[in-house]
N, C-alpha and C positions, 0 to 999 in steps of 0.2 A: 467595622473592623476595614482598616485600609486593606485590598487586596494586595500583592506585590505584581508590578508590573508584566514580570514573565508569566504571571498566571491569568493577563487579559486573553480574551478569544482574540482571533485576527483582526476581526471585523470591529471590536471594539474599539481596538487599538489604531486601527485605520481610519475612523470616524475621528479620534481624538487629535490625530496628526494631520488630517485634512483640515479640520478646524484651527489649527496651529495652538492646539493646547498642550502639545508636545514637539518637541523635536524630533525630526528622524538620526539626527546625529546623536541626542543624547539616547536613544532609545537601543542604537545600535554600539553603541560603548558599553551601554549594561548590559545588554547581551554578549560581547566579547567578553568583559569581565568576567559573568559567570561561566561562559566555555572554559575560559583558562582556569577557572578556579575547581571546575567540576568536572572536565570533561578527560582528565585523567584518569579517573575510577571508572566513569560508564564507558570510554572507548567511542563515543559514536560519532567522531569525526573523523576523517583520514587528513584533511586541511583545511586550515579556517583563512578565509580572504579578507582580512582585516582590512587594508589598505581598499581594494576593492569598492568591500561595502561600505566603508566611510565616506567614500567618493561618491556612490549612489543615492547614500542619504543625503549629502550635502545637494548633491542636484535635487533631490525630492523635495528638502525644506525650501530652496531655491523656486522649484515651481509652483510648490502651495504658497508661497509668499505672491507669486503672481496671480493666483486667482486658478491655476491650472491642474487639474486632477486625471490622472491615465486611467485609473479603473478602481473599480472597490475595494480594494486591496494594496492600493500606491503607497510606497514606504513602509510596507510592512516587513521584517527580517522573516527570510525562509531559508530551507538549506536543499540541498540536493543530494540524491544520490550518486555516487562516483562512477556510474556507468552513463551519465549524461555530459558530454563535450563542452567544455566551457574553455573558448578562446582566450589565451593567456593564464590558463590556471591548468597546472600537470591534473590528467584524469588517469587513475590507476586502473579503473576494472578491477580492480580487486586484488593484483598480483604485478610483480615487478616487469614478469614478461609482455604484461598486456599494456602498462603504463604507455601513455603520450604525456610527453612533457609540456608540449604546447601544441595542442590541437588547432587545426587551421580555422577553423570556425566552431562557433556555438551551434549545439543541437537544438533543433527547431523548436523544441519545447521551449527552451531557454531564452531564445530570441520573443518569443510569445511572452515568458514572465518580463523581460526587461522591458518590451514595450508598454506592459501594463505597469510599470513603475516599481514591480516587486524589488525586494534589496536580498541578494545574496550573500548569506554569511560564509557558506563555504561548502565543502564536500563530505558526503558520509558514508560511512564504512558499509561494506558489503563483501560476500564471499567472493573468492576468485571466480570472475568469468561469468558471477550471480548465480551459482550452483556449489553447492558442498559446503565447505569448511572455509572460514576464514584463514587469512595470510598470519602465519605465526607472528610476522614481524609485528603485523600491528595489533592482533588479537581480538577477539569476537565481543562485539558491544556486550555490555551486562544487563539484565533487566532492570530497571529502576525500581519494579515491583520487589524485585528478591534475586539478588547477584547470581546464585546458585542455579535460576532456572534459566531457560530457554528465553530468548530475544525475540525469535522468530526466525523465518526465512530470508531469503535474498536481501529485501528490505528491512533489515533490521537496524542498520544505521539512523534511516528515515526515522522508524517505530521510537527507538530509543531515544533520541534526541528530541522528538516532538513531545514526549509523552513526558520528560525531564525537565520542560521548560526550557531548551537550549537553542528552541528557534519557535515561531509561533506556527507554522505547517513546513511539510514536507513534500518531496516530490519522490516517489520511488518509481520501481517497474514492476510486473507481474506476468510470469511467463505460466505459471502453473498454479499460483496463489500465493506469491510474493510480494501483495501489499496486504493481502488478506490475512496471512498469518500473522507477521510481526503486528498488525491492527489489532487482532484478538489478543493477542501474548502483552500489548502495551496499553489497554484499555482506551482503541482508539477509534474512529472512523476513517475507512478505508476504501476508494474506488477504485475497481477495473471497469472501464467502462467499456462502450460498446467497442470492439475490436475496429480500428481506424479514427477512432472519433479525437484521438490525440496524436499527432504525428510522431513517429518514432526514429524519423532521420536523426543520425548523432547519438544516439543510444545505443552501446554496446549490446550487440544480440547474445540471447542464448539460443532462440529458438525462433526465426524471424515471425514464421505464420502462427505463431502462439503469442508473442510479444505485445505487452501494453504498456503504457505510462499511464501511470496513477497518484492523484493527491492523496496525502493522510493530515488528516486533522482531530482537535479536539472538540469541535462541535460539528453537526452537518450543515449549518449555516457557512463555516469558514471553509469547508470541504466544497462545499456547490460554487463559493467566491473563487476558489483554485481552481477547479474544474474548468469555468467559465473562460478564467484567464488561460487556461492550458489548450481549450477545445477549438479544433479547428471551426466547428460549425458557429452561425451567428446565433447570440443569445436567444432571440424572436423565433428560432428553429424549435427549444425547448419546451414541450408541451408544458402549459401550466395547471396543475393539479389542485392550485389552493383553493379553489372555486369550485370544486368538484361536489356534487350533490349525491352520487349514488355511492353505495359503501366500496370500497375496496374488496375485490376478491380475493383471498389469501390461500395460495395452494400449499399442503404438506404430503411429505410423502412419509407413512409412519414406519416404513423399514429404514428410510435414512434417517430420521429424526429419533429412532429408538431403539433398533435393535445393533447397529453397527458402530454405537457410542457409547462411552463410559457414562455411569450413571450423572454426573457433575452436568454434562451437555446436554444431553435429554430434559432433566430437569430447567434447565437455563431457556432451551426452547417451549416447552411446555409454558412456561411461566411469561415467554414472550407470545404465544398464543392467546394466553388470558388478556394481556397488555391488548392485544389487538381487538379483540373482541369488544372490551370495555370501550375503545376507540372506534366503535360500530362498522368494524370489518366482518365480512364472513368469512368462515374457513371452510374450504373443501379440499378432499381427500384426492391425491392425484398419484399419479405413478413415474416416478423420475426413471429414468435410465440408469442399468448399473452403475455405480460408480467404480466396482473391478474390472469392467470391460473401459470405463473412460480411462482409468489409468493405464492400461494397456495400451490402447489408441494412443493416448498422449506421450508414451515411452518410445513408443514406435515412430512416432515424429519426431518428438524433440531431439531425440538421440543421433539419428543421421544429420538433423540440420545443425545440432554443438558440433560436430564431428566437422562438418564442413567451413563454419566458421573460424573453428581452431586450428585447421589444418596449416601446416607452416609457420604456427607460432611456439611451437617449441612444447615440452611435456609439463602441463599443470603440476601444479602441488599437491592440491586438494584430491584425496583419495576417491571423494564422490564424481569431481568431475573426470578424473581419469575414467571411471569405470563406465560413466554415461557415453564418452567418445570411444572409449574400445567398444561398446554394445552398438552404438551408431555405426560402427563399422562393419557390425555381424548380418545388417540389413538390408537385405537388396531391393532392388527396384520394384520387384513384385509386391514385396511385403508393403513399401511404402505407399503404392497404388491402394493396395487391398486397403491400407489404415486411411487414406484419404475417402473411399468410398464410405467406409465405416463414421469416418469422422462426419460426413454430409449427412447420414442417417441421424446420428447423435442430434444435430443442429435442426434437421427437421422434426424430429420429435421433441424437443424443448418449444420449438416456433409453434407448434402444434398446440400445446398446452396453453399458452398464450391465448388460446381462443376461448379456453374455459375460465381464467384465471388472470388477474393483473399485478399477481406478485406471487414471488415463491421465497417462502422460509426454508433455511437449510444451516445444517453445521458446516462450520468452517474445517474443523478437524474434529478426529473425534476423542479428542482428550485436553484436558488443559494442559498449560505448559509443563513438558516433562524437565527434568535436570539436565543442565546442562553435560555430565558426564556421561547421561543416557544417549543424547544425539551425538557426543562426538565417537563414545563407541560402533553406534549403528550406523553411523556415516563411514568408519574405517572397516567396519566387518562386509556391511552388505552394498555400500557406495551410493547410498541416499540420505539427503541431508535428516531425514527420521526415518522412514520407511516408504518404499513407494507407494505402496497401496493409500498412506494417509495424506496424498495431494487429490486422491478422487474425488473429494468433495467439491475441493475450489476448480482442478482442472477442467473438469467437465466443461464449465462455462469457459476458458478460454481456447476449449475446441469448438465450443458453438458459435462463441463471439457476442455471448448476451452480458450486459450489464450487472456487475454484482458487486453489494456493498458490504463490508464488514463494518458490524456497532457495537458496542459494547452490551453485552447481556448477563452480568453480575460478577460474582467471586465465587471461588473456591474458600474453604474451609480455612484454608492456609493465607488468604487475602490475595491470591492470584488473579489476574483478570480472564472473563471467559468472554468470547464473542460466538455471534451469528452471525449469518448473511441471508441478505434479503436480493433477489434477483428479479429483472423486469424484460421487459421486451425490448428488441433492440432500439436506440435512440430514446429509450424512455428512461433516462436517468433522475428528470425533472420528479418522477412519482418514488424515485429512491430518496431522493432528497426529502419531499414532502412527508414520506412515513418514517423516516429516520427523525426530523424535527419532532414528530406528533410522538413518536415512541421513547424520544429522550426524554421531553418535556415531562411525560409520567412517571418513568424509571428514574431520571438522574444519577445513572450510572457514571456516565461522563465528567461528574462534578466531582469526582473522587481523585487524589492527589497520590501519586507513588511515593512511597515513604522513604524511599531512597534517593528522591530527587535532588537533596540538597548534602548528601554525604560523599565527604572526600574519599580517596583511596586511603 
């Protein structure tokens, strides 16, 4: 059976383009037609840059004809979270009050993507200022696995567009889990890299000391290729774990993986452990820092940083963002200083664990994707996207700066995706890619296709 073009992996498409079996312009036209037909139901795009994408595709075709290849993903159409500045294309940052109609320059990550020859289809939906609820004028993206359920946090537009085959991969941002949560909700691989690995200049900040830019894709190989295009580090600096002879040591914390999570999540983690053992990895019990403490420290740093970012920008529409900024205004210098000290201690604790293990397996969130109406009710009542405590599993690694990758880990009885995260020592993203490829080869979870990916409103 012939697989539809939009179901191809990014690397498979890139090979066909660079061998001139396909034209980049034809692929872009196909994707633009698909977006026009389907995205009014899914609401993943804020804007589609059709003329710019076609111009970039024409350039790619000319370069392939001349035998010039810019990189492994040259010519592949992707899309960007609309918090990354794009010169000549409006960047909304999730709200009218934050919109920049014509940014003076591209974000540093966008410069790198263009240098590698990727084609940018458009800008993707996000909550106001990367936190809380989406602008009612645009609407929240709809999960292509089930429209009644949460599509993930701030990088929900990138998650939905990638899962629904409206782009071949996407770029999001992650300040407390915002790449990993939508990756889990949409059955994707998503990476929060080592802090500083990808330049955040030109990305609208939630909290600058916690912000990261991260790739999202349907396969580990695509994710790695996009990370390499984005990262400031040269490729040769990535450790090569492909020829590793000693077993990978995987750390698990039974309290994290079993006590504070729903049974569907703990079962998925137990099954992931079984796969790791079958792959020849060794399992070691470790004790992670309290995710409750991580949540508290994260909030005491994120809130005042967010308040500073939004000072003078007008009142937010989102109740969650309003409350985050108001909370930030109550935190004094002494509390911030104490939280910085606690953050250093948390970071050291994670660093110490990587003397004992190579990898940590942990939940992304303590539940499968909840219903959208529950998320909206909690945001309005408590002022957070779901519940402040629910980000603790992911926020710890924003505090510590360690790379953390979301990967598909199964499905609920209702057919909703479930994800888990693997965490490595700083600058050891290559180990995450190596393990994710092996895990995906055995499980095949990423091969499932969302049932509503081709459904019109």
